[in-house]
C-alpha positions in Angstrom: 9.4 -15.5 10.0 8.8 -13.0 13.1 6.1 -14.4 15.6 2.9 -12.4 16.0 1.8 -14.0 19.5 2.4 -10.6 20.9 0.1 -8.6 18.5 -3.2 -9.1 20.0 -5.1 -6.0 19.3 -3.0 -4.4 16.7 -4.7 -3.6 13.5 -1.2 -4.3 11.6 -0.1 -7.5 13.5 2.5 -8.3 10.7 4.5 -5.7 9.2 5.5 -3.8 12.5 6.8 -7.1 13.6 9.1 -7.6 10.7 12.6 -8.6 11.3 15.6 -7.0 9.4 15.4 -10.0 6.7 12.0 -9.6 6.0 12.0 -5.6 5.8 14.8 -6.2 3.1 12.8 -8.8 1.2 9.6 -6.2 1.3 12.0 -3.4 0.2 13.4 -5.5 -2.7 10.1 -6.7 -4.3 7.6 -3.9 -3.5 7.5 -1.3 -6.2 7.8 2.3 -5.7 4.9 4.3 -6.7 4.8 4.6 -10.6 5.6 8.3 -12.1 1.8 8.6 -13.1 0.6 8.0 -9.7 3.2 10.5 -8.2 1.9 13.1 -10.9 -1.6 12.6 -10.0 -1.4 13.2 -6.4 1.3 16.2 -6.7 -1.2 17.9 -9.5 -4.4 17.1 -7.1 -2.6 18.7 -4.2 -1.2 21.8 -5.9 -4.2 22.5 -8.3 -6.2 23.3 -5.0 -3.7 25.4 -3.4 -1.4 23.0 -1.7 2.3 23.8 -1.2 5.4 21.9 -1.2 7.2 22.8 2.0 6.7 19.7 4.3 6.0 16.1 3.3 4.9 13.3 5.8 4.7 9.9 4.6 2.7 7.9 7.5 3.3 4.0 7.5 6.2 4.5 5.4 7.8 1.1 5.7 11.3 1.1 4.2 10.3 4.2 2.5 9.9 3.6 -1.3 7.1 6.2 -1.7 8.8 8.7 0.9 11.9 8.7 -1.4 10.1 9.6 -4.5 7.9 12.1 -3.2 10.7 13.9 -1.1 12.4 15.3 -4.2 9.2 17.6 -4.5 9.3 19.0 -1.1 11.7 21.1 1.0 11.5 18.8 4.3 10.4 15.3 4.5 9.5 12.9 7.5 9.0 9.1 6.9 7.1 7.5 10.0 6.5 4.1 10.7 5.9 1.9 13.9 8.2 -0.8 12.8 11.8 -0.5 13.9 13.1 -2.8 11.4 11.5 -0.8 8.6 13.0 2.5 9.8 16.1 1.1 10.4 16.4 0.0 6.7 14.8 3.2 5.4 17.5 5.2 7.2 20.2 3.1 5.6 18.7 3.6 2.3 18.4 7.3 2.7 16.8 9.9 0.5 17.0 13.7 -0.3 14.5 16.4 -0.4 14.2 18.9 -3.2 16.7 21.1 -1.2 19.2 18.3 -1.0 18.5 18.0 2.8 18.1 14.3 4.0 14.9 12.6 4.7 14.0 12.5 8.2 13.1 8.9 9.5 11.1 8.5 12.7 9.5 5.4 14.5 5.8 6.7 15.1 2.5 5.1 14.7 -0.1 6.8 12.6 -2.0 7.7 15.9 0.7 9.7 17.3 2.2 11.8 14.4 1.3 14.9 16.3 3.8 13.8 19.1 6.5 13.4 16.3 9.4 15.5 18.1 10.3 18.7 16.2 7.2 18.5 13.9 5.6 21.7 14.3 1.5 22.0 14.6 0.1 23.3 11.4 3.2 22.7 9.4 2.6 19.8 7.1 1.5 20.3 3.6 1.0 16.9 2.3 0.4 13.6 4.1 0.6 10.5 2.4 0.0 6.7 3.2 0.9 4.0 0.5 -0.8 0.9 1.3 -0.9 1.8 5.0 -4.0 3.5 6.1 -6.0 0.4 6.4 -3.7 -0.5 9.2 -4.4 2.9 11.0 -7.0 3.6 14.0 -8.7 6.2 11.6 -10.5 8.2 14.1 -7.1 8.9 16.0 -5.2 9.3 12.8 -7.6 12.1 11.5 -7.3 13.7 15.0 -3.6 13.6 15.1 -3.5 14.7 11.3 -5.7 17.9 11.8 -2.9 18.7 14.6 0.0 18.7 12.2 -1.6 19.7 8.9 -1.3 23.2 7.4 -4.6 24.8 6.6 -5.4 24.0 3.2 -3.0 20.8 3.2 -3.9 17.4 1.7 -4.2 13.6 2.9 -3.4 11.2 -0.1 -4.2 7.7 0.9 -3.8 4.8 -1.8 -3.9 1.1 -2.0 -4.7 -1.6 -4.7 -7.6 -4.0 -5.0 -8.8 -6.8 -7.3 -12.0 -6.2 -9.4 -12.3 -9.3 -11.3 -13.3 -9.2 -14.8 -14.8 -12.0 -16.8 -12.1 -14.6 -18.7 -11.8 -14.6 -22.2 -10.7 -17.9 -23.0 -11.0 -21.5 -21.1 -7.2 -21.1 -20.2 -7.7 -17.5 -18.5 -10.6 -19.2 -16.7 -8.6 -21.9 -15.2 -5.9 -19.4 -14.3 -8.4 -17.0 -12.7 -9.9 -20.0 -10.8 -6.5 -20.8 -9.2 -6.0 -17.0 -8.3 -9.7 -17.0 -6.8 -9.1 -19.9 -4.8 -5.9 -18.8 -3.6 -7.5 -15.8 -2.2 -10.8 -17.2 -1.0 -9.9 -20.5 0.1 -6.4 -20.3 1.2 -5.2 -16.9 2.5 -8.6 -15.3 3.3 -8.6 -17.3 6.8 -5.5 -15.3 7.5 -6.8 -12.1 6.7 -7.6 -9.2 9.2 -9.8 -6.2 9.5 -7.2 -3.9 7.9 -6.6 -6.1 4.9 -10.3 -6.4 4.2 -10.5 -2.7 4.1 -8.0 -2.6 1.3 -9.4 -5.5 -0.7 -12.7 -3.3 -0.6 -10.9 -0.6 -2.3 -11.1 1.7 0.8 -15.0 1.8 0.3 -15.2 1.4 4.1 -12.3 3.3 5.4 -13.4 5.8 8.0 -13.2 9.5 6.8 -13.6 12.3 9.1 -17.0 12.9 8.4 -18.4 9.0 8.6 -20.9 8.4 11.1 -18.6 6.3 12.9 -15.7 8.8 12.7 -15.6 9.2 16.4 -14.2 12.8 15.8 -15.6 15.6 17.9 -17.5 18.0 15.5 -14.9 20.6 15.8 -12.1 18.2 14.7 -14.2 16.9 11.8 -15.1 20.2 10.8 -11.2 20.9 10.1 -11.9 18.7 6.9 -13.5 19.8 3.8 -16.1 17.1 2.7 -17.0 19.1 -0.4 -13.4 18.7 -1.5 -12.9 14.9 -1.2 -11.9 13.3 -4.3 -11.7 9.4 -5.1 -9.9 8.1 -7.8 -10.0 4.5 -9.2 -7.1 3.7 -11.5 -6.3 0.7 -13.7 -2.8 -0.6 -14.2 -3.0 0.6 -17.8 -4.0 4.1 -16.7 -1.1 4.0 -14.3 1.2 2.4 -17.1 2.2 -0.3 -14.3 1.5 -3.2 -16.6 5.1 -4.3 -17.7 4.7 -7.6 -15.9 1.2 -8.4 -17.3 2.4 -7.4 -20.9 5.3 -9.8 -20.6 3.4 -12.6 -19.2 0.9 -12.3 -22.2 3.8 -12.5 -24.5 5.4 -15.3 -22.9 3.2 -17.0 -20.2 5.7 -19.6 -19.4 8.7 -17.0 -18.8 10.4 -18.1 -15.4 11.7 -14.8 -14.8 8.1 -13.4 -15.0 6.6 -15.7 -12.7 9.3 -15.3 -10.1 8.5 -11.7 -9.9 5.0 -12.5 -9.5 6.1 -15.3 -6.7 8.1 -12.4 -4.9 5.2 -10.0 -4.9 3.1 -12.6 -3.3 5.7 -13.4 -0.8 4.9 -9.9 0.9 1.2 -10.2 1.3 0.7 -10.0 5.1 -1.8 -13.2 5.1 0.9 -15.3 3.4 3.3 -14.2 6.1 0.8 -15.5 8.7 -0.1 -18.5 6.5 3.5 -19.5 6.6 3.9 -18.8 10.4 0.9 -21.2 11.0 2.6 -23.9 8.5 6.4 -23.5 9.0 6.8 -27.2 7.9 5.5 -26.1 4.3 6.9 -22.6 4.1 9.5 -22.5 1.1 8.4 -26.0 0.0 6.7 -27.3 -3.0 3.6 -27.2 -0.6 3.9 -23.8 0.0 0.9 -21.9 -0.8 2.3 -19.5 -3.3 4.5 -21.9 -5.0 1.0 -24.2 -5.4 -0.7 -21.0 -6.9 2.2 -20.5 -9.3 2.5 -23.8 -10.5 -1.2 -24.2 -10.9 -1.4 -21.0 -12.8 1.4 -21.8 -15.1 -0.2 -25.3 -15.8 -3.5 -23.4 -16.7 -2.0 -21.3 -19.4 0.6 -23.8 -20.8 -2.0 -25.3 -23.5 -3.3 -21.9 -24.3 0.1 -20.4 -25.4 0.3 -18.1 -27.4 -3.6 -17.5 -27.9 -4.2 -16.5 -24.4 -4.7 -13.1 -23.1 -3.1 -13.8 -19.7 -2.1 -10.3 -19.1 -5.7 -9.6 -18.7 -5.6 -11.6 -15.3 -2.8 -9.4 -13.8 -4.8 -6.3 -15.2 -7.5 -7.1 -12.5 -5.6 -4.9 -10.2 -6.7 -1.5 -9.5 -5.4 1.5 -7.5 -7.6 3.8 -5.4 -6.4 7.2 -4.3 -8.4 9.2 -1.7 -7.6 12.9 -1.2 -8.9 14.7 1.9 -8.4 18.4 2.6 -7.7 20.2 5.6 -10.0 23.4 5.5 -8.1 26.4 4.5 -7.4 29.1 6.9 
């Protein structure tokens, strides 16, 4: 695992330090945005006059979202501070609606206005998938105001847990295992950005926030009245395939391997393993313990347990911020 010893002060102390192997694992086990989410964002953008000329994906990682959205734009740029992430994104490629290759650049969110060749006032849609909580938001908003076209849109999204009441004793045991994993095991390895994400972006700094740090002139470039927040369940986004499969067969090895693979990409899990290298990958690994406890919890309840309900806890929030039209 990559060391985070030289990352003091970074809001993202993990992902930008990924090596090539970690970047490949991330790309393999993280999902591209579902069609329903892509459609929602594009519809929201275009319904209020947004155009499809230039797309900028900030904190793009290996480019899963970039490649999906780029098909709807004439020109697309994926930007990320992680060298290994951009190297992999370049290898995986991507095309725009005009068949042009996606351009991949190493850049922080706070310096997108310094991307070479990106004209000021040219970007129609700025997106950030599971990334805005790592940004220095005041600096990001200032840079975004520079590169965005009047009337353009910023769409930021992440996932968070909204825990529901268990329906069965077996589900209660499974929930207890998940809750303990988050609270007692990996919470200590969380950082400020992750906490902002887990709170559903309710504390994310917006251009008009009291603590935005923006000058009145810059803040006024964003339309507070046009702000939209969408909170969506997995059912609404039709992303519940894993949950439905678990509900049908809670003990399916292939299903739980998919859940384990996803948990492996969580940044506090990475930091837990860096702190416990002798346990990482063994039966004492925090993720493997969670999976074993959860499978044990649902075993006696099969086939009556509605275990899919547990994985349905995850919600997606999308924030839409508009730049003032000319």
